[in-house]
Every structure is written in C-alpha cells, then in structure tokens.
LOVEXLO-824108 format. One record per residue: x negated, y, z of N, C-alpha, C in turn; residue number from 1. Coordinates in steps of 0.2 Angstrom, whole numbers. Each point is the difference from the previous one (the first is absolute). Example, Ala and Ser with C-alpha at 12.3 -4.5 7.8 and 13.67 -1.06 7.14 Angstrom:
LOVEXLO-824108
SITE   n_x   n_y   n_z  ca_x  ca_y  ca_z   c_x   c_y   c_z midren
SITE   -66   -28    39     4     6     0    -4     6     0      1
SITE     2     5    -4    -4     6     1     4     5     3      2
end
This chain:
LOVEXLO-824108
SITE   n_x   n_y   n_z  ca_x  ca_y  ca_z   c_x   c_y   c_z midren
SITE    -7   -59   121    -3    -3    -9     0    -6     0      1
SITE    -1    -3    -5    -3    -6     1    -4    -1    -6      2
SITE    -5    -1     1    -5     0    -7    -3    -3    -3      3
SITE    -3    -3    -5    -3    -6    -4    -7     1    -4      4
SITE    -2    -4    -3    -7    -2    -2     3     4    -8      5
SITE    -4     5     0    -5     6    -6    -5    -7    -5      6
SITE     7    -2    -2    -2    -7    -3    -9    -4     1      7
SITE    -2     1    -2    -7    -2     4    -6     4     1      8
SITE     1     8     2    -5     5     1    -2    -1     8      9
SITE     1    -4     5     4     1     4     4     7     4     10
SITE     1     0    -2     7     9     2     3    -3     2     11
SITE     5     2     6     7    -2    -1     4     8    -2     12
SITE     7    -2    -2     5     6    -1     5     0     3     13
SITE     2     7     0     8    -2     3     8    -2    -4     14
SITE     3    -5     2     5    -2    -4     2     7    -5     15
SITE     2     5     6     4     6    -6    -5     5    -1     16
SITE    -2     1    -3    -7     6    -3     3     6    -5     17
SITE    -2     6     0     3     4    -4    -1     1    -6     18
SITE     4     3    -4    -1     2    -9     1     5     0     19
SITE   -10     5     0     3     6     0    -1     5    -4     20
SITE     5    -4    -9     1     2    -5     5     8     2     21
SITE     4     0     6     3     4    -2    -2     8     4     22
SITE    -4    -2     4    -7     4     5    -5     6    -7     23
SITE     0    -4    -4    -3     5   -10     8     2    -5     24
SITE     0    -3    -2     4     2    -5     9    -4    -1     25
SITE     1     4    -8     7    -4     0     7    -5     3     26
SITE    -3     5     6     7     0     4     3     9     1     27
SITE     0     2    -1     1     6     7    -6     4    -2     28
SITE     0     7     4    -5    -1     4    -1     2    12     29
SITE    -6    -3    -1    -2    -5     5    -8     6     1     30
SITE     5     4     8    -8     2     2    -5    -2     5     31
SITE    -4     4     1    -5     1     2    -1    -6     7     32
SITE     4     5     2     3    -1     8     3    -8    -1     33
SITE     6     0    -2     5    -7    -3    -3    -6     0     34
SITE    -6     2    -6    -5    -6     1    -2    -1     4     35
SITE    -4     2     3    -4    -3     3     6    -2     8     36
SITE     4     2     2     5    -1     4     1    -7    -3     37
SITE     0    -1    -3     5    -9    -4    -5    -4     2     38
SITE    -7     2    -3    -2    -5     1    -4     1     9     39
SITE     1     6     3    -1     0     9     4   -10     3     40
SITE     7     2    -4     3    -2     3     0    -5    -1     41
SITE    -3    -2    -5    -2   -10    -2    -3     0     2     42
SITE    -5     2     2    -5    -3     3    -1    -1     8     43
SITE     3     5     2     6    -1     8     3    -5     2     44
SITE     2    -3    -6     8    -6    -2    -5    -3     1     45
SITE    -6    -5    -3    -5    -7     0    -2     2    -8     46
SITE     1     2    -6     0     0    -3    -7     0    -4     47
SITE    -3    -6     0    -8     1    -5     2    -1    -4     48
SITE     2     0    -7     0     1    -3     0     5    -5     49
SITE    -3     6    -3     4     4    -4    -3     1    -9     50
SITE     4    -1    -6    -1    -2    -4     3     6    -5     51
SITE    -6     2    -4     0     7    -8    -2    -2    -2     52
SITE    -3     8    -5    -4    -2    -7    -1     5    -2     53
SITE    -7    -2    -5    -2     8    -3     3     5     1     54
SITE     9    -4    -4     5     9    -6     5    -2     6     55
SITE     0     1     6     5     3     4    -4     6    -1     56
SITE     6     7     3    -3     5    -4    -8     2    -3     57
SITE     0    -5    -5   -10     2    -2    -4     1     5     58
SITE     0    -4     4     0    -3     8     0     4     6     59
SITE     6     2    -2     3     5     6     0    -7     8     60
SITE     3    -2    -1     2    -7     5    -6    -4     3     61
SITE    -4    -1    -5    -6    -3     4    -5     5     3     62
SITE    -1     9    -2    -3     6     4     6     1     5     63
SITE     5    -5    -1     3     6    10     0    -8     2     64
SITE    -2    -8    -2    -1    -5     4    -7     2     2     65
SITE    -4     0    -4    -6     2     4    -3     3     5     66
SITE     2     7    -2     3     6     7     1    -4     6     67
SITE     7    -4     0     3    -3     3    -4    -3     6     68
SITE    -3    -4    -3    -6    -6     2    -3     1     0     69
SITE    -3     5    -1    -8     5     1     1     1     9     70
SITE     5     0     0     4     5     9     5    -5     6     71
SITE    -4    -2    -5     4   -10     5    -5    -5     0     72
SITE    -7     1     1    -4    -7     3     2    -6     3     73
SITE    -6    -4    -2     4    -6     2     3    -2    -3     74
SITE     7    -1    -5     6     2    -2     0    -8    -2     75
SITE    -1    -6    -1     3    -6     0     3     0    -9     76
SITE     0     5    -4     4     2    -5    -1    -3    -7     77
SITE     0    -1    -4    -1    -5    -5     3     7    -6     78
SITE    -5     3    -6     4     3    -4     0    -5    -6     79
SITE     3     0    -3     0    -4    -6     2     9    -2     80
SITE    -2    -3    -8     1     6    -6    -2    -2    -9     81
SITE     2     1    -1     1    -1    -8    -3     3    -7     82
SITE    -4     0    -4     3     1    -6    -1    -1    -6     83
SITE    -3     1    -8     1     1    -1    10     0    -8     84
SITE    -1     8     3     6     4    -1    -5     9    -1     85
SITE    -4     0     1    -2     4    -3     0     1    -6     86
SITE     2    -4    -4     0     1   -10     2    -6     1     87
SITE     0     3    -8     6    -9    -3     2    -5     1     88
SITE     4    -2     1    -3    -8     1     3    -3    -6     89
SITE    -6     1    -1    -4    -5    -5    -7    -2     1     90
SITE     3    -6    -2   -11    -7    -2    -4     4     2     91
SITE    -2     6    -4    -6     0    -2    -1     5     5     92
SITE     2     1     6    -1     6     5    -1    -5     8     93
SITE     0    -5    -3    -5    -3     9    -4    -1    -2     94
SITE    -5     0    -1    -5     1    -1    -6     0     9     95
SITE    -3     0     2    -8    -4     1     0    11     4     96
SITE     1     3    -3    -4     8     1     6     3     1     97
SITE     6    -1    -2     8     4     5     1    -4     5     98
SITE    -2    -6     4     5    -2     5    -7     1     5     99
SITE    -5     3    -2    -7     2     4     0     8     0    100
SITE     4     4    -6     1     9     2     8    -2     4    101
SITE     3    -5    -2     6     0     6     0    -2     6    102
SITE    -4    -3     1    -2    -2    10    -2     3     1    103
SITE    -7     5    -1    -2     8     4     5     2    -4    104
SITE     3     3    -1     9     6     1     3    -2     6    105
SITE    -1    -7     1     6    -1     6    -5    -2     6    106
SITE    -6     1     0    -5    -1     7    -1     8     2    107
SITE     1     5    -7    -5     2     4    10     5     2    108
SITE     6    -1    -3     7     0     2    -1    -3    10    109
SITE    -1    -3    -4     3    -5     7    -9     1     6    110
SITE    -5     5     0    -6     2     3    -3    -9     3    111
SITE     0    -5    -5    -3    -5     3    -6    -2    -4    112
SITE    -1    -3     1    -8    -5    -3     3    -7    -3    113
SITE     7    -2     0     0    -8     0     8     2    -1    114
SITE     2    -2    -7     9    -1     4     1    -8     3    115
SITE     6     2     1     3    -7     5     1    -4    -6    116
SITE     5     1    -5     4    -5    -4     1     4    -4    117
SITE    -4     0    -8     3     5    -8     5    -4    -3    118
SITE     4     2    -2     6    -7    -6     0     5    -5    119
SITE     0    -4    -9    -1     3    -4    10     0     2    120
SITE     0     7    -4     5     1     4     7    -1    -8    121
SITE     2    -7    -2     3     0    -5     1     0    -8    122
SITE    -7    -3     0    -4    -1    -3     3    -5   -10    123
SITE    -1     3    -4     0    -2    -7     0    -9     1    124
SITE     5    -3     1    -2    -9     1    -6    -2    -4    125
SITE    -4     0    -4    -6    -2    -5    -4     3     7    126
SITE     2     5     6    -9     0     5     2    -3     1    127
SITE     8    -3     5     0    -3     3    -3    -6    -1    128
SITE    -3    -3    -7    -1    -4    -3    -8    -4     0    129
SITE    -1     5     0    -8     4    -3    -3    -3     4    130
SITE    -7    -2     1    -6    -6     3    -5     7     5    131
SITE     2     8    -6    -3     2     1     1     6     4    132
SITE     5     0     1     4     2     5    -1     2     5    133
SITE    -1    -9     3    -1    -1     8    -8     1     0    134
SITE    -3    -2    -8   -11     0     2    -1     8     3    135
SITE     5     7    -5    -1     5     4     3     3     7    136
SITE     4    -2     0     2    -2     8    -5    -3     5    137
SITE    -1    -6    -1    -8    -3     7    -7     4    -4    138
SITE    -1     4    -5    -2     3     3    -1     7     4    139
SITE     7     0     0     1     9     5    -3    -6     4    140
SITE     4    -2     3     0    -4     5    -9     0     6    141
SITE    -2    -6    -7    -7     0     2    -2     8     2    142
SITE    -1     7    -6    -5     3     5     6     5     4    143
SITE     4    -4     2     3     4     9     4     6    -4    144
SITE     1     0    -4     6     5    -2     5     0     2    145
SITE     3    -5     2     5    -4     2     1    -8     2    146
SITE     3    -2     5    -1    -4     5     5    -6    -3    147
SITE     5     1    -3     5    -5    -5     1     1    -2    148
SITE     5     0    -5     4     1    -4     5    -6    -6    149
SITE     9     4     0     5    -6    -4     2     5    -3    150
SITE    10    -3    -3    -1     2    -7    11     0     4    151
SITE     1     8    -6     7     2     5     3    -2    -9    152
SITE     8    -4     1    -1    -2    -7     9     0     0    153
SITE     3     0    -9     7    -1     0     2    -3     0    154
SITE    -3    -4    -1     4    -6    -3    -4   -10     2    155
SITE     7    -2     1    -8    -6     6    -3    -3    -4    156
SITE     1    -2    -9    -7    -2    -2    -3     4     2    157
SITE    -5     4    -1    -3     6     1    -4    -1     6    158
SITE     3    -3     8     0     0     7    -2    -5    -5    159
SITE     3    -7    -1    -3    -8    -2    -8     1     0    160
SITE    -1     2    -5    -6     1    -5    -7     4     6    161
SITE     5     5     1    -7     2     9     0    -3     1    162
SITE     5    -5     7    -3    -2     4    -5   -10    -1    163
SITE     2     1    -8    -5    -4    -1    -7     1     2    164
SITE    -4     8    -2    -6     0     1    -3    -1     7    165
SITE    -5    -3     4    -3     0     3     2     5     8    166
SITE    -3     2    -3    -5    10     4     9     2     1    167
SITE     7     2    -3     5     1     1     1     1     3    168
SITE     4     7     7    -4    -1     9    11     1     2    169
SITE     3     4    -8     8     0     3    -1     4    -8    170
SITE    12    -1     0     0    -1   -10     5     3     6    171
SITE     3     9    -1     6     3     2     3    -1    -6    172
SITE     7     1     3     5    -3    -5     8     2     3    173
SITE     3     2    -7     9     0     6     3    -3     0    174
SITE     3    -1     8     5    -5     3     5     4     2    175
SITE     2    -5    -1    10     6     7     2    -4    -1    176
SITE     6    -2     2     8    -4    -2     1     3    -7    177
SITE    -4     4    -5     6     0    -7    -7    -1    -5    178
SITE    -5    -4     5    -8    -1    -7     2    -7     5    179
SITE     2    -7    -1    -3    -6     0    -6    -2    -2    180
SITE    -1     0    -7    -3    -3    -4    -7    -5     7    181
SITE    -1     7     0    -8    -4     4     1    -8     5    182
SITE     8     3     1    -2    -7     5    -2    -5    -1    183
SITE     1    -2    -9     1    -6    -3    -7    -2    -1    184
SITE    -5     3    -3    -7    -4     2    -8     7     3    185
SITE     4     6    -2    -3     4     4    -4     2     5    186
SITE     3    -1     6     1    -3     8    -4    -7     0    187
SITE     2    -6    -2    -2    -8     1    -7     2    -1    188
SITE    -2    -2    -6    -8     4    -5    -1     4     2    189
SITE     0     7     4    -1     4     7    -4    -4     5    190
SITE     5    -4     2    -2    -2     8    -6    -6    -4    191
SITE    -1    -4    -4    -4    -8    -1    -5     6    -2    192
SITE    -2     5    -2    -3     5    -2    -3     2     8    193
SITE     0     2     0    -1     5    10    -1     8    -2    194
SITE     7    -2    -6    -1     9    -2     4     5     3    195
SITE     0     3     4     4     7     0     5     1     0    196
SITE     7     2    -1     4     1    -4     5     7     4    197
SITE    -1     6    -1     3     7    -1     6    -1    -3    198
SITE     6     1     4     5     1    -2     0    10    -2    199
SITE     4     0    -6     0     8    -3     7    -1    -3    200
SITE     1     8     1     7     3     1     5    -4     6    201
SITE     1    -2     3     4    -4     1     8    -1     4    202
SITE    -2     9    -2     7     3     3     5     4    -6    203
SITE    -7    -4    -6     9     3    -8    -3     7    -2    204
SITE    -8     3     4     5     8    -2     0     3     4    205
SITE     5    -2     7     4     0     3     6    -2    -2    206
SITE     3    -4    -2    10    -1    -4    -2    -4     7    207
SITE    -4    -4     1     1    -5     6     1     4     4    208
SITE    -1     7     2     3     2     8     6     1     3    209
SITE     4    -2    -7     4    -1    -1     3     9     3    210
SITE    -1     7     0     1     4    -1     1     7    -3    211
SITE    -1    -6    -8     5     2    -7     5    -1    -3    212
SITE     5     5    -2     7     0    -4    -1     1    -7    213
SITE     2    -2    -5     1     0    -4     1    10    -2    214
SITE     1     3     5    -1     5    -1    -6     4     4    215
SITE    -4    -3     0   -10     4     2    -2     0    -5    216
SITE    -4     4     4    -6     3    -9    -5     3     2    217
SITE    -5    -2    -5    -6     4     6    -3     3    -4    218
SITE    -7     3     2    -3     6    -6    -2    -2    -5    219
SITE    -4     7    -5    -1    -3    -5    -3    -1    -1    220
SITE    -4     0     3    -9    -5     4    -2    -3    -1    221
SITE     5    -5     6     3    -6     1     1    -4    -4    222
SITE    -7    -5     2     0    -7    -6    10    -1    -4    223
SITE     3     0     9     8    -3     0     4     3    -5    224
SITE    -3     7    -3     3     5    -4    -4    -4   -11    225
SITE    -3     2     2    -5     3    -6    -1   -13    -3    226
SITE     0    -2     3    -2    -7    -2     4    -9     2    227
SITE     6     2    -1     5    -4    -1     1    -7    -2    228
SITE    -1     5    -7    -2    -3    -7    -8    -4    -1    229
SITE    -5     4     6    -5    -1    -5    -6     7    -4    230
SITE     7     5     0    -4     3    -4    -8     2     0    231
SITE    -3     1     8    -5     0     2    -6    -5     2    232
SITE     4    -5     1    -3    -5     2     4   -10     2    233
SITE    -3    -3     2     3    -7     0     6     2     0    234
SITE     5    -3     0     7     2     6     5    -3     6    235
SITE    -7    -7    -1     4    -1     5    -5     1     5    236
SITE    -3     6    -1     0     2     6     3     4     5    237
SITE     5     3    -5     4     5     6     7    -5    -1    238
SITE     1    -2     9     8    -1    -2    -2   -10    -2    239
SITE    -7    -3     3     0    -5    -7     2     0    -3    240
SITE     2     2    -3     2     0    -7     7     0    -1    241
SITE     0     0     5    10    -2     1     4     6    -3    242
SITE     6    -1    -4     5     5     2     2     5     1    243
SITE    -1     8     6     2     0     3     7     0     1    244
SITE     7    -2    -4     5    -1     2     1    -9     5    245
SITE    -3    -5    -5    -1    -5     3    -2    -2     7    246
SITE    -5     4     1    -6    -1     7     5     3     7    247
SITE     3     4    -4     3     5     7     6    -7     1    248
SITE     4    -3    -4     6    -4     2    -5    -7     1    249
SITE    -2    -1     2    -9    -3    -2     0    -1    11    250
SITE    -1     5     2    -2     7     4     4    -3     5    251
SITE     8     0    -2     6     1     6    -1    -8     0    252
SITE    -2    -3    -3     3    -7    -1    -4    -1    10    253
SITE    -9    -1    -4    -4    -1     5     2     4     6    254
SITE     2     4     2     0     3     3     4    -1     7    255
SITE     9    -2    -1     7    -5     1    -4    -3     4    256
SITE    -5    -4    -4    -4    -8     6    -3     2     3    257
SITE     2     6     6   -10     0     2     6     3     9    258
SITE    -3    -1     5     2     1     6     1     8     0    259
SITE     4     1     5     0     8    -2    -5     3     5    260
SITE    -8    -2     2    -5     3     4    -5    -2    -6    261
SITE     3    -5    -5    -7     2    -3     1     4    -8    262
SITE    -4     0    -3     1     6    -6    -4    -2    -5    263
SITE     4     4    -5    -4    -8    -4    -6     2    -3    264
SITE    -3     8     1    -5    -2    -4    -5    -4     6    265
SITE     0     1     5    -4    -4     5     2    -7     0    266
SITE     4    -5    -2     3    -5    -2    -4    -3    -6    267
SITE    -3     4    -7    -2    -1    -4    -3     1     0    268
SITE    -8     6     5    -7    -3     2    -1    -5     4    269
SITE     5    -2     4    -1    -6     4     1    -6    -4    270
SITE     5     0    -4     1    -8    -5    -5     0    -8    271
SITE    -6     8     1    -5    -1    -4    -2    -4     4    272
SITE    -6     5     5    -2    -3     3    -2    -6     4    273
SITE     6    -4    -2     3    -8     5    -7    -7    -6    274
SITE     6     5    -5    -3    -6    -7    -8    -4     2    275
SITE     0    -5    -3    -6    -3    -1    -5     0    -4    276
SITE    -7     4     0    -2     2    -3    -3     9    -2    277
SITE     3     2     6     2     7    -2    -4     4     7    278
SITE    -4     5    -1    -5     1     2     3     6     4    279
SITE     0     6    -3     5     7     1     5     1    -1    280
SITE     2     6    -2     4     4     2     1     5    -3    281
SITE     0     3    -5    -6     7     0     7     5    -1    282
SITE     6     2     5     7     4    -2    -6     7    -1    283
SITE     4     6    -5    -5    10     2     8     1     4    284
SITE    -5     4     2     4     5     7     1     8    -4    285
SITE     6     5    -1    -4     7     1     1     4     9    286
SITE     5    -4     5    -3     3     5     0    -7     6    287
SITE     0     4     6    -2    -1     6     5    -7     1    288
SITE     7     1     0     4    -5     1     0    -5    -3    289
SITE    -1     3    -9    -1    -9    -2    -5    -3     2    290
SITE    -3     4    -2    -8    -8     1    -2     1     8    291
SITE     7     0     8     0    -3     3     4    -4    -2    292
SITE     4     0    -1     6    -4    -2    -4    -5    -4    293
SITE    -2     1    -4    -6    -6    -8    -4    -5     5    294
SITE    -5     4     6    -4    -4     3     7    -7     8    295
SITE     5     5     3     3    -3     3     4    -6    -5    296
SITE     2    -1    -2     4    -6    -5    -6    -4     0    297
SITE    -6    -2     1    -5    -9     4     4     2     5    298
SITE     2     2     7    -1    -2     6    10    -9    -5    299
SITE     4     4    -6     2    -9     1    -4    -4    -2    300
SITE    -3     0    -3    -6    -7     1     0    -4     5    301
SITE     3     3     3    -2    -2     7     5    -3     3    302
SITE     8     0    -3     2    -5     4     8     7    -1    303
SITE     5    -5     5     6     4    -3     4     2    -4    304
SITE    -2     0    -8     3     0    -5    -1    -5    -2    305
SITE     5    -3    -4     3    -9    -6    -3     5    -5    306
SITE   -11    -4    -3     1     2    -3     1    -4    -9    307
SITE     0    -5     5     1    -4    -6     9     2    -7    308
SITE     6     0    10     3     3    -6     2     5    -2    309
SITE    -3     6    -2    -2     3    -3    -4    -1    -6    310
SITE    -4    -4     3    -4    -4   -10     5    -3    -2    311
SITE     8    -4     5     1    -1    -7     9     3    -4    312
SITE     0     6     3     3     6    -1    -4     4    -4    313
SITE    -4     2     0    -5     1    -7     0    -6    -6    314
SITE    -2    -5     2     1    -1    -7     3    -4    -3    315
SITE     8    -1     3     5     2    -1     3     7    -6    316
SITE    -1     5     6    -1     8    -5    -3    -1    -7    317
SITE    -8    -2     1    -4     2    -4     5    -5    -7    318
SITE    -1   -10    -1     2    -4    -4     7     2    -3    319
SITE     7     6     5     4     3    -4     0     5    -3    320
SITE    -2     4     3    -1     6    -4    -4     5    -5    321
SITE    -6    -4     1    -6     0    -3    -7     2    -3    322
SITE     2   -10     2    -4    -4    -4     1     0    -6    323
SITE     1    -1    -4     4    -2    -9    -4     7     0    324
SITE     0    11     0    -4     3    -4    -9     1     3    325
SITE     2    -3     9    -7     2     0    -7    -6     3    326
SITE     4   -10     0    -5    -3    -3    -4     1    -4    327
SITE     3    -1    -8    -5     1    -1    -6     3    -3    328
SITE    -1     5     4    -5     6    -1    -5     0     7    329
SITE    -2     1    -3    -9     0     4     0    -5     4    330
end
C-alpha cells in the first residue's frame, strides 16, 4: 500500500483509505460485528486513514472506530472526522462555541484527547470564506483539542477558497470518472499549496461498482432511494449527481474498456489515486469483501495496468456523455 504525506502534519496516510458513512447510517442496516469486521479487514490490508463524521449514525461510526482502535494499540491509523451538520447549515451556527461542543463530543466518541484531523462538513460558502472560521479552528489546535483541520466541500469554488487558507491540511471533494471538474483547477492549486486532497464518493455511491442495472432498487432508508434529486441534501452526494440511467450507460462503456482481470471499481480507485495532487481515495465498504477489494486496488498503482489508457477512456466518456450536465455544477 502506497502512503503519502498528509499536508504539513508530518503524518502519512494510505493511498486508499476507508470512508465510514456506511457504518453509521443512510445505507441500510449494518450491525456492530459487520462494522468491526470492515475496520479490521481494512487495517489488515494496510489502510491507515479512516474518514468519519459526527453525524454518521448520530455518532455511531465514531464510536465504532473508537472502540476498534482502543483494542489495537500502535495502530498507526489517522482518523479524519467531520463536524458542522448537527445544526442547520446556516452561517450563524458555525461559532467557536459550537466548534468546541462538536469536537468535545467527537473526542468522547473516539476516546481520544486530541482529534487527528477535523474537517468542516460541507459548510455554506460564507463559512468557508470567513477568516473567523479559521481563527476558531486555530484556537482548537492551540488548545490541543485537534491536531489539524480541513474542509469537505461540495464545489470546486469552495475548494479553492479553502486551499487559499494557510493552515488548512486537506480538502475533501467528490472526484471520480463522473466528476472531473476538480482536475481543472483544484488539484493543481492543492499541489502548489501543499494541501492534501481526499477524493470522496469515488465509486459514485456504488454506481461505478458495475453491479447495478436499471432494475436495481435500494431500501427506503438508503439515500440512493430518497436523495436522487436532492430531497434530503445536495444531490451531488448521490451517484455524484449523475442521472441513474445515464450513469449505467457510462459504466457499461468504461467496463468494456478494461481487461478481464481488472474490475471497474479497482480501476476507478487506482485511477483516482494516481492523479497528481490526490493524497487518498476514501471508498466506503459494507462488508469485508468490499473492504479488501478496495484496499487491493492500490496494487494497480505499482504497474501491470495501463492507467494512461484508462485515463483516456474516462475523459472521452465524460466528455461525450456527462460533461454538459455535470461540469457546470459543483
């Protein structure tokens, strides 16, 4: 497993991380034993970045990770959590007092004195652009509550605003073959500034797994059922904003371009991880098979797979099938 520097923190994290939204809520039920098995399989495969949030299962994801790491001394895993969605996403709610309360809660959930990395959880643009936001975060670092901070964003404009701040460690943004806009400006700007990029929603909510058909259905408590048009939160979070049928057509074309021994999910994760400026890709996993397969995709970075050829296919499919509908947004 390749590792890369995490901004200026002195830490390194694995090229393939683990997103843990699935272990909390919004993807259907996952019991505690399954959740712990996913964490174990990931760590055993060399994953050293777990990404979570205080609202995933109302803290369940953080608590599960905290218990797991508590039983694994010397684990070497960086936990990146997020805050800012426990109240309405209005600028007036992003106060130093709320920052303190949210981070204190996450510290209790994770069982640590100092949080490795806290990311603002897709806050309003006004919050990202405000100097007061970063003053409050700097105070948390100075007080020892958090070691570093970053921002998870919805749009490339928000990413660029965060990257411009001197103490931002990372920006987390949706990046996958259905969402190429970050390649234009965000990745070069992050590389120049020494800011890490975490690529989230790398498999487009599973659409890039290649397992789905037009007949696939999802449970009522799965956001892929209730948020396809942004009914609950930004629609770009579900299938990366791509229409389901249009996504299936693009998936078929991408899959057809791969050799028989390389799966579309593995190719996708390796392609993202190989992009200049990307520090880590953070796919989710609901079971150990998915967790191990995601981590194993890192092997494609070491040769034996024509990443440049796949890159050309990705860009061609995007330009023909998706760019007009996706590129003007986010």
